[in-house]
C-alpha positions as CSV (number, residue, x, y, z in Angstrom):
1,M,134.6,135.7,13.8
2,D,133.0,132.3,11.8
3,I,131.4,129.8,14.2
4,T,129.7,126.6,13.1
5,I,126.8,125.9,14.5
6,Y,124.4,122.4,14.2
7,L,120.9,121.9,13.5
8,P,119.1,118.8,13.0
9,D,118.5,118.4,9.3
10,E,115.0,118.7,9.7
11,L,115.2,121.9,11.7
12,G,118.0,123.5,9.3
13,L,115.6,122.2,6.2
14,W,113.1,124.4,7.6
15,A,115.0,127.5,8.6
16,K,116.8,127.6,4.9
17,S,113.3,127.2,3.1
18,A,111.9,129.6,5.2
19,G,114.6,132.1,4.5
20,L,115.5,132.9,8.2
21,P,118.2,135.2,8.7
22,L,120.2,133.0,10.9
23,S,123.3,134.6,11.8
24,A,121.0,137.9,12.5
25,M,118.9,136.0,14.7
26,L,121.9,134.4,16.5
27,R,123.7,137.7,16.7
28,A,121.0,139.3,18.6
29,A,120.0,136.5,20.7
30,V,124.0,136.5,22.0
31,Q,123.5,140.4,22.2
32,E,120.7,139.9,24.4
33,E,122.1,137.3,26.8
34,R,125.4,139.3,26.8
35,Q,123.3,142.8,27.8
36,Y,121.4,140.4,30.5
37,R,124.5,139.2,31.8
38,E,126.2,142.4,32.2
39,A,123.4,144.1,34.2
40,I,123.0,141.0,36.6
41,E,126.9,141.3,37.0
42,K,126.5,145.4,37.6
43,A,123.4,144.9,39.8
44,S,125.1,142.1,41.9
45,D,128.4,144.5,42.9
46,A,125.6,147.1,44.1
47,A,124.2,143.9,46.3
48,K,123.9,144.9,50.1
49,P,121.9,143.1,52.8
50,I,117.7,143.5,52.5
51,K,115.0,142.5,55.2
52,L,111.5,141.8,54.2
53,Q,108.6,141.4,56.8
54,L,107.0,138.1,55.7
55,E,104.0,136.6,56.5
56,D,103.5,132.5,56.2
57,D,100.4,130.7,55.5
58,E,99.2,130.5,59.1
59,G,99.7,133.9,59.3
60,R,103.0,134.0,61.6
61,T,105.4,136.7,60.7
62,Y,108.9,136.4,60.1
63,T,111.2,138.4,58.6
64,G,113.2,137.0,55.1
65,R,116.8,138.4,54.7
66,F,118.8,138.0,51.4
67,T,121.7,140.0,49.9
68,G,120.5,142.1,47.1
69,V,119.8,145.2,45.3
70,E,116.4,147.0,44.8
71,L,115.7,147.6,41.0
72,V,112.4,149.3,41.7
73,E,109.9,149.5,44.4
74,N,109.2,146.3,45.6
75,L,111.5,144.4,42.9
76,Y,114.7,143.1,43.7
77,L,117.8,141.3,42.6
78,K,119.1,138.7,44.7
79,E,123.0,138.5,44.7
80,D,122.7,134.6,43.2
81,G,120.9,136.4,39.9
82,T,117.2,135.1,41.5
83,V,114.5,138.2,40.6
84,L,112.3,138.5,43.4
85,F,108.7,140.4,44.1
86,Y,108.0,141.9,47.2
87,D,103.8,141.6,47.7
88,E,103.7,144.0,50.4
89,D,100.0,143.9,50.9
90,R,100.2,139.9,51.4
91,Q,103.7,140.1,52.9
92,T,105.0,137.3,50.4
93,T,107.3,137.1,47.8
94,Y,107.6,135.8,44.1
95,S,110.0,134.7,41.8
96,P,109.8,133.5,38.2
97,E,109.4,130.1,37.5
98,P,112.3,128.4,35.8
99,T,110.6,128.4,32.4
100,Q,108.9,131.8,32.5
101,D,110.1,134.4,30.6
102,L,111.7,137.2,32.7
103,E,109.9,140.0,30.9
104,E,106.4,137.9,31.3
105,F,107.0,138.0,35.3
106,L,108.1,141.4,35.2
107,A,104.9,142.6,33.6
108,G,102.9,140.5,35.4
109,C,103.7,142.0,38.6
110,L,104.9,145.9,38.2
111,R,101.5,147.5,36.9
112,D,103.3,151.0,36.6
113,H,104.2,151.5,33.1
114,E,107.4,153.0,34.0
115,D,109.0,150.5,36.6
116,Y,108.3,147.9,34.2
117,I,110.6,149.7,31.7
118,E,113.2,150.7,34.1
119,A,113.4,147.2,35.8
120,C,113.6,145.7,32.1
121,H,116.5,148.1,31.3
122,A,118.2,147.1,34.6
123,L,118.1,143.3,33.8
124,G,119.3,144.3,30.4
125,I,116.0,143.1,28.5
126,T,114.4,145.4,26.1
127,P,110.9,145.9,27.2
128,E,107.9,144.7,25.1
129,V,104.8,147.1,25.4
130,E,101.3,147.1,24.0
131,I,100.8,150.5,21.9
């Protein structure tokens, strides 16, 4: 399928002079987004009510509840597509900032190599590891 894409003149000229394979780059980006969205949809289909023991800044405990699915131990995908990491020791949760890369977030909170790879694949992300 032919699709026309607009790039500002300066960016388009730079991309052309750099010899960037724009079609391949766009195809890869669209495929990655498709895998991510399909993974989110698949995980959301398995969503169920989940409760977590939490603690506020003053040390008071409470139960947090949401609908979602556990991807790996302590890592959840909420029904709305939000990723949530539960820190059992601190009894708190973390989600990536809107500008934070999801893979970067997963790498930061999942110390176990296999959990990281499994979580990435569950979210349709190709994991990147140092070798």
